[in-house]
VEXDRENRO-415990 format. One line per 10 residues: number of its first residue (from 0); their letters; for each residue x, y, z of C-alpha. Coordinates in Angstrom, 3 decimals. Layout:
REM VEXDRENRO-415990
NUM> a> X:Y:Z ~ ...
This chain:
REM VEXDRENRO-415990
0> mkfnqqtnnv> -0.014:-0.041:0.096 ~ 1.391:3.405:-1.201 ~ 2.251:5.833:1.851 ~ -0.210:8.306:0.697 ~ -3.295:5.515:1.119 ~ -1.596:4.565:4.549 ~ -2.005:8.096:5.803 ~ -5.485:8.492:4.654 ~ -6.587:5.134:6.296 ~ -4.737:6.429:9.460
10> netfrkavap> -6.783:9.568:9.643 ~ -9.948:8.249:8.670 ~ -9.359:5.350:11.804 ~ -8.572:8.352:14.151 ~ -11.488:10.423:12.767 ~ -14.082:7.545:12.856 ~ -12.837:5.483:16.127 ~ -10.068:7.458:18.214 ~ -11.297:11.114:18.022 ~ -14.827:10.459:19.384
20> rlllhkwlry> -13.618:8.545:22.003 ~ -10.932:11.496:23.051 ~ -13.727:13.802:23.170 ~ -16.500:11.670:25.019 ~ -15.300:13.231:28.465 ~ -16.313:16.622:27.162 ~ -19.609:15.680:25.990 ~ -20.234:14.150:29.250 ~ -19.568:17.016:31.215 ~ -21.439:18.745:28.923
30> qmrrttaayl> -24.409:16.658:29.371 ~ -23.989:16.607:33.195 ~ -24.108:20.882:33.005 ~ -27.278:20.728:30.941 ~ -28.688:18.067:33.102 ~ -28.386:20.372:36.354 ~ -29.331:23.585:34.513 ~ -32.473:22.357:32.388 ~ -33.196:18.477:32.441 ~ -33.771:18.284:36.169
40> payrrstsrk> -35.530:21.762:36.773 ~ -38.039:20.886:34.115 ~ -38.341:17.262:35.444 ~ -38.953:18.524:39.060 ~ -41.715:21.222:37.317 ~ -43.474:18.399:35.524 ~ -47.037:17.613:37.288 ~ -47.732:14.489:34.862 ~ -44.651:12.491:35.364 ~ -44.450:8.787:36.278
50> pstivaaeal> -43.876:7.266:39.667 ~ -40.047:7.312:40.554 ~ -39.917:3.694:40.337 ~ -41.189:3.467:36.632 ~ -38.756:6.467:35.775 ~ -35.822:4.551:37.278 ~ -36.913:1.577:35.387 ~ -37.115:2.798:32.096 ~ -33.752:4.826:32.369 ~ -32.188:1.582:33.180
60> llalrwrclp> -34.070:0.131:30.279 ~ -32.448:2.832:27.920 ~ -29.176:2.322:29.024 ~ -29.249:-1.391:28.393 ~ -30.549:-0.570:24.705 ~ -28.474:2.054:23.675 ~ -25.279:1.169:25.823 ~ -24.898:4.893:27.002 ~ -26.247:6.954:29.762 ~ -29.704:7.907:28.923
70> fhylryglyd> -29.483:11.569:29.346 ~ -32.015:11.790:26.408 ~ -34.822:10.216:28.604 ~ -34.712:13.888:30.522 ~ -33.951:15.935:27.546 ~ -36.710:15.057:25.728 ~ -39.113:14.573:28.838 ~ -39.903:10.741:28.142 ~ -40.904:10.497:32.099 ~ -44.384:12.170:31.301
80> qkhsirqils> -47.034:9.904:31.514 ~ -48.069:10.177:28.209 ~ -45.046:8.332:26.779 ~ -45.554:4.739:26.326 ~ -42.484:2.439:26.048 ~ -42.791:2.267:22.253 ~ -42.598:5.906:22.118 ~ -39.541:6.186:24.508 ~ -37.588:3.667:22.274 ~ -38.169:5.471:19.380
90> ylpetvfyyr> -36.046:8.355:20.690 ~ -32.162:8.331:19.379 ~ -29.641:9.218:22.230 ~ -27.293:12.059:20.909 ~ -24.753:10.306:22.456 ~ -25.373:7.504:19.752 ~ -26.027:9.901:16.870 ~ -22.931:11.898:17.227 ~ -20.369:9.683:18.780 ~ -21.356:6.345:16.790
100> llpavnrdtv> -23.136:7.178:13.745 ~ -21.931:10.798:12.132 ~ -18.270:9.856:12.417 ~ -18.899:6.646:10.535 ~ -21.349:7.721:7.870 ~ -20.186:11.478:7.340 ~ -16.869:11.477:5.426 ~ -14.885:14.213:4.154 ~ -16.808:16.512:6.110 ~ -14.108:19.627:5.768
110> llddklsckr> -15.484:20.281:2.286 ~ -18.872:21.315:3.984 ~ -17.699:22.631:7.318 ~ -15.409:24.975:5.902 ~ -17.623:27.515:4.644 ~ -15.342:28.968:2.126 ~ -15.020:25.417:0.576 ~ -18.253:24.913:0.673 ~ -19.309:28.362:-0.869 ~ -16.970:27.719:-3.937
120> iltsagihqp> -18.310:24.207:-4.274 ~ -21.876:25.520:-4.452 ~ -21.070:28.281:-6.603 ~ -19.529:26.005:-9.284 ~ -22.919:24.633:-9.182 ~ -24.795:27.533:-9.899 ~ -26.286:27.156:-6.398 ~ -28.080:30.578:-5.195 ~ -26.274:31.648:-2.186 ~ -25.109:35.113:-0.314
130> alllsgdahk> -22.771:36.484:-2.561 ~ -18.745:36.341:-0.883 ~ -17.247:39.315:-0.518 ~ -14.260:39.575:1.318 ~ -12.400:36.509:3.097 ~ -9.380:36.580:5.548 ~ -8.039:35.691:9.274 ~ -5.656:37.911:11.339 ~ -3.263:38.682:8.860 ~ -4.774:39.067:5.523
140> cldasgkmap> -7.715:40.093:3.796 ~ -8.869:38.723:0.420 ~ -11.546:39.949:-2.106 ~ -13.795:37.554:-3.618 ~ -11.558:36.762:-6.765 ~ -8.862:35.947:-4.141 ~ -6.620:39.152:-4.510 ~ -5.576:41.007:-1.542 ~ -7.076:43.744:0.044 ~ -5.327:45.120:2.724
150> tssraqvsqa> -7.850:46.453:5.508 ~ -5.858:49.271:5.913 ~ -7.002:50.730:2.406 ~ -10.405:52.075:2.600 ~ -9.944:52.195:-1.172 ~ -10.240:48.612:-2.138 ~ -12.121:47.538:0.947 ~ -15.157:50.138:-0.217 ~ -14.305:48.394:-4.076 ~ -14.591:45.254:-2.521
160> lgsksavvik> -18.040:45.687:-0.774 ~ -19.518:48.262:-3.279 ~ -22.710:50.057:-2.301 ~ -23.730:47.486:0.306 ~ -24.776:49.581:3.549 ~ -24.933:46.038:5.386 ~ -22.710:43.117:5.486 ~ -22.489:39.824:7.611 ~ -19.327:38.317:8.969 ~ -18.578:34.933:10.251
170> parfssggeg> -16.114:32.521:11.234 ~ -15.176:30.426:8.327 ~ -14.585:27.232:10.547 ~ -15.199:25.410:13.776 ~ -18.056:27.842:14.847 ~ -21.570:26.518:15.733 ~ -25.005:27.909:17.313 ~ -24.423:31.415:15.520 ~ -21.390:32.067:17.504 ~ -19.291:35.092:15.981
180> vrvlrheagl> -22.042:36.252:13.541 ~ -22.106:39.767:13.420 ~ -24.110:42.445:11.073 ~ -21.777:45.041:10.120 ~ -22.349:48.602:8.691 ~ -20.274:49.582:5.747 ~ -19.593:53.139:5.022 ~ -16.967:53.915:2.650 ~ -14.496:51.235:3.354 ~ -14.774:51.586:6.970
190> lydsstpfsl> -16.868:48.826:9.109 ~ -19.082:49.195:12.067 ~ -20.469:46.792:14.841 ~ -23.418:48.984:15.792 ~ -21.462:52.428:16.137 ~ -18.282:51.084:17.436 ~ -15.643:50.710:14.576 ~ -14.876:47.281:13.646 ~ -11.384:45.695:13.440 ~ -10.914:42.437:11.036
200> prygavwgew> -7.568:41.464:12.178 ~ -8.930:41.760:15.856 ~ -11.850:39.529:14.600 ~ -9.387:37.287:13.072 ~ -7.230:36.834:15.949 ~ -10.469:35.977:18.023 ~ -12.235:33.429:15.355 ~ -9.409:32.518:13.039 ~ -10.338:32.365:9.266 ~ -13.776:34.553:8.654
210> lieeyieqhp> -15.684:35.549:5.460 ~ -18.066:38.479:4.927 ~ -21.265:38.168:2.889 ~ -24.040:40.180:1.691 ~ -26.665:40.760:3.872 ~ -29.841:39.064:2.877 ~ -33.381:40.951:2.802 ~ -35.974:38.166:4.196 ~ -39.217:37.635:2.377 ~ -41.892:39.860:4.659
220> dlaalhsasl> -43.751:36.463:5.621 ~ -40.476:35.197:7.662 ~ -39.733:39.048:8.690 ~ -43.133:39.112:10.125 ~ -42.080:36.481:12.746 ~ -39.085:38.004:13.581 ~ -37.646:41.289:11.895 ~ -34.387:41.285:13.809 ~ -32.682:37.888:12.664 ~ -32.517:36.206:9.681
230> ntfrvittwh> -34.849:33.465:9.956 ~ -33.705:30.119:8.261 ~ -35.034:26.802:7.577 ~ -33.268:23.859:8.634 ~ -33.550:21.234:5.995 ~ -32.206:17.542:7.172 ~ -31.204:15.568:3.863 ~ -29.725:12.112:3.475 ~ -27.984:10.490:0.496 ~ -27.862:7.024:-0.316
240> pragarvvac> -26.108:5.365:-3.458 ~ -29.573:3.984:-4.616 ~ -32.194:6.655:-3.487 ~ -30.017:9.528:-3.960 ~ -30.549:12.379:-2.035 ~ -33.898:13.304:-0.303 ~ -35.423:15.621:2.538 ~ -36.282:13.738:5.636 ~ -37.325:16.610:8.307 ~ -37.451:20.674:7.913
250> vlklgtgtgl> -37.794:22.877:10.949 ~ -37.896:26.788:10.903 ~ -35.455:28.557:13.069 ~ -36.184:31.854:14.422 ~ -34.682:34.476:16.467 ~ -36.220:36.138:19.575 ~ -35.392:39.652:20.770 ~ -32.504:41.713:19.575 ~ -30.680:38.634:18.379 ~ -29.317:38.507:15.162
260> vdnahsggly> -29.126:34.785:14.662 ~ -31.818:32.132:14.866 ~ -30.153:29.522:16.383 ~ -31.860:27.881:19.669 ~ -28.278:28.019:21.522 ~ -28.270:31.687:21.135 ~ -32.076:32.138:22.375 ~ -34.175:31.346:19.109 ~ -36.680:29.033:18.787 ~ -37.442:26.328:16.658
270> arvdretgrl> -40.629:24.860:14.885 ~ -41.713:21.961:12.834 ~ -42.354:22.460:9.353 ~ -44.836:20.483:7.189 ~ -42.884:19.333:3.877 ~ -46.045:19.128:1.713 ~ -47.779:22.426:2.611 ~ -45.257:24.831:4.181 ~ -47.227:25.320:7.514 ~ -45.773:25.471:10.732
280> dgpgfdenft> -46.884:22.331:12.611 ~ -47.052:23.014:16.586 ~ -45.682:25.033:18.806 ~ -42.267:26.353:19.086 ~ -39.510:25.086:21.524 ~ -36.766:26.917:23.067 ~ -33.369:25.782:24.583 ~ -35.234:25.524:27.752 ~ -38.003:23.082:26.875 ~ -40.494:25.715:27.071
290> qhsrhpgsgv> -42.925:25.580:24.435 ~ -44.611:28.912:22.768 ~ -47.619:28.967:21.242 ~ -46.994:32.319:19.900 ~ -43.383:34.183:19.238 ~ -42.393:35.706:22.207 ~ -41.349:39.027:20.213 ~ -44.035:39.450:17.368 ~ -47.172:37.645:19.066 ~ -47.726:35.778:15.718
300> vldgyqlgmi> -49.466:32.200:16.549 ~ -47.005:29.660:15.066 ~ -49.010:26.884:14.706 ~ -50.820:26.794:11.084 ~ -48.615:29.871:10.108 ~ -48.073:29.558:6.110 ~ -45.036:29.653:4.802 ~ -44.524:29.710:0.917 ~ -41.897:28.156:-1.229 ~ -41.417:25.085:0.538
310> gevaalaehc> -41.077:22.889:-2.829 ~ -38.404:25.105:-3.685 ~ -36.573:24.950:-0.143 ~ -36.905:21.151:-0.468 ~ -35.643:21.096:-3.870 ~ -32.540:23.185:-3.460 ~ -31.462:21.311:-0.332 ~ -31.785:17.791:-2.389 ~ -29.691:19.798:-4.864 ~ -26.993:20.703:-2.682
320> aalfpqtali> -26.762:17.193:-0.800 ~ -26.271:15.714:-4.184 ~ -23.172:17.582:-4.465 ~ -21.422:15.974:-1.143 ~ -22.369:12.117:-1.618 ~ -19.826:11.271:0.891 ~ -21.596:13.133:3.740 ~ -25.043:10.845:4.308 ~ -26.503:13.541:6.503 ~ -26.227:17.339:6.354
330> gwdiavgang> -28.351:20.006:8.021 ~ -28.789:22.560:5.265 ~ -29.715:26.239:6.631 ~ -31.910:27.880:3.710 ~ -33.053:31.521:3.960 ~ -35.880:32.883:1.371 ~ -35.154:36.561:-0.005 ~ -36.801:38.586:-2.491 ~ -35.817:36.438:-5.138 ~ -36.426:33.000:-3.643
340> plivegnssp> -34.559:30.539:-1.407 ~ -30.693:30.612:-1.061 ~ -28.338:28.419:0.906 ~ -26.541:30.080:3.747 ~ -24.259:27.022:5.055 ~ -24.727:23.492:5.258 ~ -23.819:21.624:8.502 ~ -22.292:17.542:8.846 ~ -23.254:17.735:12.497 ~ -26.806:19.060:12.637
350> gltniqrthg> -28.566:19.405:15.946 ~ -30.618:16.356:16.698 ~ -32.648:17.901:19.263 ~ -34.584:20.193:17.417 ~ -35.624:17.116:14.978 ~ -36.830:15.003:17.840 ~ -38.834:17.791:19.763 ~ -40.774:18.539:16.641 ~ -41.064:15.392:14.727 ~ -40.950:12.936:17.766
360> gvaltlgrsl> -38.450:9.841:18.053 ~ -36.412:9.243:14.863 ~ -34.516:5.985:16.181 ~ -36.818:3.699:13.449 ~ -36.816:6.176:10.838 ~ -33.524:8.584:10.177 ~ -31.559:6.279:12.755 ~ -32.206:3.281:11.296 ~ -31.239:4.426:8.082 ~ -27.663:5.736:9.376
370> hhayrsesr> -27.240:2.234:11.157 ~ -27.665:0.713:7.524 ~ -25.300:3.258:6.337 ~ -22.638:2.511:9.392 ~ -22.897:-1.182:8.637 ~ -22.127:-0.526:4.890 ~ -19.112:1.798:5.897 ~ -18.023:-1.071:8.372 ~ -17.976:-3.756:5.790
């Protein structure tokens, strides 16, 4: 076997088998924090929870079934009397999802998770997305064509940004939950975060590689729900050699308050979207397990709210998923602007909670599909 092949095999083994084990202790600490801060308080508040003996027996059953600590029993409120044993077993634990299935079925994820690489792949395929204006890090700044655009040159920055009065900057890699995303004001080659001058080198020193995109004016139907943030569809796609790419779940992410991002980790909500009709189906959920029948800011009733272009949104997600066949599961963030849907970004490690909170347990559907792909990869 050639050296390059050996190197690749070692890298793949580390990614699939070694890295998840090395990171598992951090995952356990995170789950313990969330249990203390949110899961147990929600359990104590519940007035319809099962007797403690049944709770203990069901938690033990899940631990044996999945061979991991059953944090998801508390996360999804499976202790509520409305959940039967069959329903409880239908929920997939995050530990299994993130540390067993995804590392096995999602390969070459850097092509997707590096936002610059992903953007260039999508651009070459003619995918509609926010235009790339600038990119760089703590030491350099490049325009969309890759030419140097020193941040000290107001003329070059102004030329790159054109007449756009607002732009969006975000980390190019290793960010999640909307961390690091800023909407900046542009005036004659100078950038401002609100009224404060914005330093690209300083931002790069904190976040590493970054990119600046055009600011998208979202569709009025989405702005009516919450106008301060860009509200996006999270569309989950799978890819199989025989079936190709298909959409398996869709939720709408909504910002709240003055937040600029729609991610639940940053205070946002998420609600199920009916893939056939485009209507919101049920309440919105936040990170603290609170259900919202109305958006807390706009007051709009969520259940039944009609959104257009869901067919175009789903078709765009499937088109993009087909460009990354080596990544079996992808979560696409899709905005809808004046000219229709456009891709904001793809995620090789999409949130499982917002799928199962809105769609119910997916162990027998999505989980089974990923398990079959996992077994195929193992052969």
